[in-house]
C-alpha positions, 0 to 999 in steps of 0.5 A: 501157937501149938495149933499152928505147929501141929498144923505144920507138922501135919502138912505133907505132900508128895514130890514128883519131879523128874529124875535127875542124874550125873548122865542127864546134867549138862557138863557146864553147871552154868549151862544147867543153871540157866536151863533150869531158869528157863524152865522156870520162866516157861512154867510161869513161876512168880519171880523166876529170877528171885534168889536168897543171898546169904551173907555173913557180916563182921559180927559172924552172924548169917543174914539172908534176903531175896535178891534178883539175878540180873546179869552173867558172866563166864564164871559168875552171876550178877545182882545189884544193890545199894553198897551201903546196905547191910549185905553190901557192908556184909560183903566188904568184911566177908565177900563169901556168899550162899545163894539159893534158888527155889521153885516149888512149882517145879520141885526144884532147888539150886545152891550155889556158894561163891565169892562176890566182888563189885563189877566196874562202875561203868557196868553199874551205870549202864545197867542203872540207865536201863532201869525204869526211872521210878526204880532210878529214883527209888535207888536215890531216895532210899537209904537202904537198910537205914532207919526211917521215921516212918513210911511218910518221910520215905515217900517225901524223900522220893517226892523230893527226888522225883521233883528234882528229875522231873524234867530230866530224861537221865537220872545219874547213878548213885556212887554207893549203888551198883553190881556185885559179880558172884564168882561161883565155886560150887553148885548143887541141883535138887530135884524133889522125887517120890518117897523123899528119895530126892536127887541131888547133884553137886559140881565143886571146882577142882583144879579149874575143872568141875567135878560131879557127885550124886549126894544122898537126900 
């Protein structure tokens, strides 16, 4: 273990990102967010839609996992999940979340905070209907976050659902599956720079307007 720790402590690299200033960012933080996501797509970053979703459950303990941004609204972003999963249950007891995007290839990170709310069942159905059939079947077969006996039991559950809908062109959206809209109240854009003097620009909503500040690295 000491060898691993010593190695990790020895790992150093220089950040060489472009300058980020209050004058250079968009007035609308959502525009800045989508601009950076587009840059990640163009840079062929692996899974540019991946974001770390952090929640706090009824036990007051934090939990984090990777999900994918799959939609947008004027005031927030959307992801989908099983409502009975750990994150779904966390959001029932405490809707406040933190979200982190990180693209090492671009030396960029975005931190968001906000409040999650379920989208309509109709909107979830519409998205579900456009998923690959294999993903639809997995959503039904998997009791997400539940304990499974072994891998075979999970594969058997999938096979049973696959057989059930093998002749059907339409797989119904489960009642316990759908989207959450995270209404964002703060953004922080981080750009890695030389000598660890990173650029950090924060947007906070005050009286329905976005206030910008530069933060020390």
